[in-house]
Structures are given as structure tokens and as C-alpha cells.
C-alpha positions as CSV (number, residue, x, y, z in Angstrom):
1,M,0.0,0.0,0.0
2,R,1.2,3.5,-0.8
3,I,0.7,6.0,2.1
4,L,1.2,9.7,2.1
5,V,1.6,11.3,5.6
6,T,1.3,15.1,6.0
7,G,3.2,16.5,8.9
8,G,5.7,13.7,8.4
9,R,8.4,15.2,10.7
10,G,6.1,15.4,13.7
11,Q,6.1,12.8,16.5
12,L,3.1,11.0,15.0
13,G,4.3,11.4,11.4
14,R,7.6,9.8,12.2
15,S,5.9,6.9,13.9
16,I,3.6,6.3,10.9
17,A,6.5,6.3,8.5
18,R,8.4,3.8,10.7
19,R,5.5,1.5,11.4
20,G,4.2,1.6,7.9
21,A,7.6,0.7,6.4
22,A,8.0,-2.1,8.9
23,R,4.8,-3.6,7.5
24,G,5.9,-3.4,3.9
25,H,4.0,-0.3,2.9
26,S,5.6,2.4,0.8
27,V,5.4,5.6,2.9
28,V,6.1,9.1,1.9
29,A,6.2,11.4,4.9
30,P,7.2,15.0,4.0
31,G,7.7,17.7,6.5
32,R,6.1,21.1,6.3
33,D,9.0,22.5,4.3
34,E,8.3,19.8,1.6
35,L,4.5,19.8,1.8
36,D,2.6,22.8,3.4
37,V,-1.0,21.9,3.7
38,R,-1.9,25.6,3.7
39,D,-1.1,25.6,0.0
40,P,-3.8,23.8,-2.1
41,Q,-1.5,23.6,-5.1
42,A,1.2,21.9,-3.1
43,V,-1.4,19.4,-1.8
44,A,-2.5,18.7,-5.3
45,R,1.0,18.0,-6.5
46,A,1.6,15.7,-3.6
47,L,-1.4,13.6,-4.6
48,A,-0.5,13.5,-8.2
49,D,0.4,9.8,-8.1
50,V,-2.8,9.0,-6.2
51,P,-1.7,7.1,-3.1
52,D,-3.9,4.4,-1.5
53,L,-4.1,6.3,1.8
54,V,-3.5,9.8,3.1
55,I,-3.1,10.4,6.8
56,N,-3.3,14.0,7.7
57,A,-1.1,14.4,10.7
58,A,-0.1,18.0,10.0
59,A,-1.1,20.2,12.9
60,Y,-0.4,23.5,14.7
61,T,-0.1,22.2,18.3
62,E,1.4,25.0,20.3
63,L,-1.5,25.8,22.6
64,D,-0.4,29.0,24.1
65,R,1.0,30.4,20.9
66,A,-2.3,29.7,19.2
67,E,-4.1,32.0,21.7
68,R,-1.9,34.8,20.4
69,D,-2.0,33.9,16.7
70,V,-5.5,32.6,16.0
71,D,-5.1,32.8,12.2
72,A,-1.9,30.7,12.2
73,A,-3.7,27.9,14.1
74,F,-6.7,28.0,11.8
75,A,-4.6,28.2,8.7
76,V,-3.1,24.7,9.4
77,N,-5.7,23.0,11.5
78,A,-8.9,24.1,9.7
79,R,-8.1,25.5,6.2
80,G,-5.1,23.1,5.8
81,A,-7.3,20.2,6.7
82,A,-9.9,21.4,4.2
83,N,-7.3,21.5,1.5
84,V,-6.2,17.9,2.1
85,A,-9.8,16.6,2.5
86,R,-11.1,18.2,-0.7
87,A,-8.1,17.1,-2.7
88,C,-8.5,13.5,-1.5
89,A,-12.3,13.6,-2.2
90,E,-11.7,14.8,-5.7
91,R,-9.3,11.9,-6.4
92,R,-11.3,9.4,-4.4
93,I,-8.4,8.8,-2.1
94,R,-9.1,7.4,1.4
95,L,-8.2,10.0,4.0
96,V,-7.7,9.5,7.8
97,H,-7.6,12.9,9.5
98,V,-6.1,13.1,13.0
99,S,-7.9,15.2,15.6
100,T,-7.8,15.8,19.3
101,D,-9.5,15.5,22.7
102,H,-9.3,19.4,22.9
103,V,-12.5,19.6,20.9
104,F,-14.3,18.9,24.2
105,D,-14.8,21.2,27.1
106,G,-13.5,18.9,29.8
107,R,-16.6,19.2,32.0
108,A,-17.6,15.5,31.6
109,T,-17.3,12.9,34.3
110,T,-17.5,9.9,32.0
111,P,-15.5,9.2,28.9
112,Y,-16.3,11.3,25.8
113,R,-18.1,9.4,23.0
114,E,-17.6,10.3,19.4
115,D,-21.0,12.0,19.0
116,D,-20.8,14.1,22.2
117,P,-21.2,17.9,21.5
118,L,-18.0,19.7,20.7
119,A,-17.2,22.7,22.9
120,P,-13.5,23.6,22.7
121,V,-12.1,25.8,25.5
122,N,-9.0,27.1,23.6
123,V,-8.1,28.2,20.1
124,Y,-6.2,25.0,19.3
125,G,-9.4,23.0,20.0
126,A,-11.6,25.3,18.0
127,S,-9.3,25.1,15.0
128,K,-9.2,21.3,15.2
129,A,-13.0,21.1,15.5
130,E,-13.3,23.1,12.3
131,G,-10.8,20.9,10.6
132,E,-12.8,17.8,11.7
133,R,-15.9,19.3,10.1
134,E,-14.1,19.9,6.8
135,A,-12.7,16.4,6.8
136,R,-16.0,14.7,7.6
137,D,-17.9,16.8,5.0
138,A,-15.4,15.5,2.4
139,G,-16.1,11.9,3.4
140,A,-12.9,11.3,5.5
141,T,-12.4,9.2,8.6
142,V,-11.6,11.3,11.7
143,V,-9.6,9.8,14.6
144,R,-9.4,11.8,17.8
145,T,-6.5,11.1,20.1
146,S,-5.1,12.5,23.4
147,W,-1.9,13.0,25.3
148,L,0.7,11.8,22.8
149,V,3.5,10.9,25.2
150,S,6.7,11.5,23.2
151,A,7.0,15.3,23.6
152,F,5.7,15.1,27.2
153,A,8.1,12.3,28.1
154,A,11.0,14.2,26.6
155,K,10.1,17.3,28.6
156,I,9.6,15.4,31.9
157,L,12.9,13.5,31.6
158,S,14.8,16.6,30.6
159,L,13.5,18.3,33.8
160,A,14.1,15.1,35.8
161,A,17.7,15.1,34.8
162,E,18.2,18.6,36.3
163,H,15.8,18.8,39.3
164,A,15.3,16.7,42.4
165,I,11.6,17.6,42.6
166,L,9.2,17.9,39.7
167,R,5.8,19.7,40.1
168,V,3.2,18.4,37.6
169,V,-0.5,19.1,37.4
170,G,-2.5,16.5,39.2
171,D,-6.1,17.6,38.4
172,Q,-6.1,17.1,34.7
173,Y,-7.3,13.7,33.6
174,G,-7.0,11.9,30.2
175,C,-5.6,8.8,28.5
176,P,-2.0,8.8,27.2
177,T,-1.3,7.6,23.7
178,I,1.8,5.8,22.5
179,P,2.6,7.3,19.0
180,D,3.5,3.8,17.5
181,D,0.1,2.4,18.7
182,L,-1.7,5.4,17.1
183,A,0.3,5.0,14.0
184,D,-0.8,1.4,13.7
185,A,-4.4,2.5,14.3
186,T,-4.4,5.2,11.6
187,I,-3.1,2.7,9.0
188,A,-5.7,0.1,10.0
189,L,-8.5,2.6,9.7
190,R,-8.2,2.5,6.0
191,D,-10.0,-0.8,6.1
192,V,-13.0,0.2,8.3
193,V,-16.2,2.1,7.6
194,P,-15.5,5.9,7.4
195,D,-16.6,7.5,10.6
196,T,-15.3,9.4,13.6
197,Y,-13.3,7.2,16.0
198,H,-11.4,7.7,19.3
199,F,-8.0,6.1,19.8
200,C,-5.9,6.3,23.0
201,N,-4.2,3.7,25.1
202,A,-6.3,2.2,27.8
203,G,-6.1,3.5,31.3
204,P,-7.3,7.0,32.4
205,T,-4.8,8.8,34.5
206,S,-3.6,12.3,35.6
207,R,-0.7,14.2,34.1
208,H,1.0,13.8,37.5
209,D,0.7,10.0,37.5
210,L,1.8,9.9,33.9
211,A,4.9,11.9,34.7
212,S,5.6,9.7,37.7
213,A,5.3,6.5,35.5
214,I,7.7,8.0,32.9
215,V,10.3,8.8,35.5
216,E,10.1,5.4,37.0
217,A,10.3,3.7,33.6
218,A,13.5,5.5,32.9
219,R,15.1,5.3,36.3
220,G,18.3,3.3,36.1
221,A,18.6,3.8,32.4
222,C,18.7,7.6,32.3
223,A,20.8,9.9,34.4
224,L,18.0,11.4,36.6
225,R,18.3,13.7,39.7
226,C,14.5,13.5,40.3
227,E,13.6,12.0,43.7
228,H,9.9,13.0,43.8
229,V,7.1,14.1,41.5
230,E,4.8,16.4,43.3
231,A,1.2,16.9,42.3
232,I,0.0,20.5,41.9
233,A,-3.3,22.2,40.9
234,T,-3.9,23.6,37.5
235,S,-4.3,27.0,39.1
236,D,-0.6,26.7,40.3
237,A,0.6,26.2,36.7
238,P,-0.9,29.2,34.8
239,S,-0.9,29.2,31.0
240,L,-2.5,31.3,28.4
241,A,-4.6,28.5,26.9
242,R,-7.1,26.6,29.0
243,R,-6.8,22.9,29.1
244,P,-9.7,20.5,29.5
245,A,-9.8,19.2,33.1
246,Y,-11.1,15.8,31.9
247,S,-10.7,14.5,28.4
248,V,-10.9,10.7,28.7
249,L,-12.0,9.3,25.4
250,D,-14.4,6.3,25.0
251,T,-12.7,3.9,22.6
252,T,-15.6,1.4,22.3
253,R,-16.2,2.2,18.6
254,I,-12.7,1.7,17.4
255,R,-12.3,-1.5,19.4
256,A,-15.5,-2.8,17.9
257,A,-13.9,-2.2,14.5
258,G,-11.1,-4.6,15.5
259,I,-8.4,-2.1,16.5
260,A,-6.9,-2.8,19.9
261,T,-6.1,-0.1,22.5
262,P,-3.4,-1.7,24.7
263,P,-2.8,-0.3,28.2
264,W,-0.4,2.6,28.2
265,R,1.4,1.5,31.4
266,G,2.8,-1.6,29.8
267,R,3.7,0.3,26.6
268,I,5.6,3.0,28.6
269,A,7.7,0.3,30.2
270,E,8.3,-1.4,26.9
271,A,8.9,1.8,24.9
272,S,12.4,2.6,23.7
273,L,14.5,5.0,25.8
274,A,15.0,7.0,22.6
275,M,11.2,7.6,22.4
276,L,11.1,8.6,26.1
277,G,13.8,11.2,25.4
278,C,16.7,9.7,27.3
279,R,20.1,11.0,26.3
């Protein structure tokens, strides 16, 4: 199978390229300098050889910066998504569009289902919600995910190498996602009915507990000074963008389609130290 991945230099794009190639697929995963989804002509050129599957992993993900530059976030996450979706629809190419838990407001007390109302609390979430609508209107499959661990793990371990005590928010809850597992899921979604799906690894947790698990998984293999991970309140970690307090995703639909969501704790322990950011 021939796969084109937009946003190919991001943490998910790299995983898709690696996992796809390992399964014998031909994967092209250009970065933004090679394929800018904001440019409809560039998208059209990239689709000239009509791949079997396009995975739109291109995204503007800097939450605080998005609050200051709304147009930049919407240019990639909404208008860029529309460019990819429309071009794929014109050529009858299957598209899997990657979205986020930030399309929800975080006020729920039970896992969010795919058809729950969207009510983003930040610019990033609003731009991704608009991108979802564009993708669905063009017949694409949408997969929402949450808490990709690579960048978070790298940040936590970088801090753990320098500080004896880490302070991490303990009142935000979600489900971590291992990029390689999401990569496998996005490829597998080519063969299921187009719809909106949720994918994350099993096991709701807090950001504090996730940070603690990452530190413990790396202890002994990485040079860490960290002796304790302390839980703090969101109010003690101010940021420009609001974060959903609860964004656990219900994965019943994707599991019913035959795509597994393995527990993240086991996958954290098994993950390579390179993915976790050890140096």
C-alpha cells in the first residue's frame, strides 16, 4: 500500500513512517518544508500519483501560541485540513484525519463518545474542531486522540535530569497515547467504515501520574536527579490556553472495529528509551 503522511516530521508522522515501512508499505512522509497543507497547489502536487491512503497528521499544536495567533492555528488545523480533505475527495483517495481531545470542554465525568457535543475551550481545540468538520464533509475518517507521550516524556525526563523535585499538574485527567500504537491504528482505519473514532491507550490517569510513571520507567537507564514528582493544581501552573480538566476518550467504537487499545502502562515500560527522550 502507498501511504502519504502530511506532517511527516512530527512525532506521529515519524511513527507512521516507521511502522508503515515495517509492515511493507511504501510511505512518503514529507515535513512542512516539503508539503505545506496551507497551499492547495502543493497538496494537489503531492497527490498526483494517487496514493492508496493519506493520513493528515499536519497540525499546529502549540496551545499558548495559538491563543496569540489565531489565524496561524486555523490556517493549518482548519483551512489546511480542508485543502487535504477536498483534494482527496476529488481523487477518491481514502483520508484519515487526526484530531484531538481538545475539541471537548473537559466538564464531563464519564469518557467522551464520538457523538458528544464539541465545545473547545481554547483556540487550538476550536481550530481542530473546524478541521474535523471539513474532513467529515469530504467523506474522510476522523480519529481523535489524546496526550501523545513523546514530547511530554522528553520534557519530563529533561527536567528530571536537572531537578530533584518535579511539580506536575494532578487535576487534569485523560488517556496517554503511545505514538506507535496510534500509527498502527491510523493505518488500520483504511479498512474500516469511514466515521469518527477515538483512539488512545487504555487507562485514564492524571498528568502527574503519567509523569511519575515515565520517571520510574526511565530510572536506572537515564541519568536522573529527580527524587519525587509532586502533584500541583492547574491554578498553580498558569498558562495562556485553558486545558480540558477531563478529556478521557471512549474507545468502544474503534475496538468494535477490531483495533486494539493496549494499556499505556505496559507500553511505557516497553517503549524505547529514545522515544522517552533519554540522552
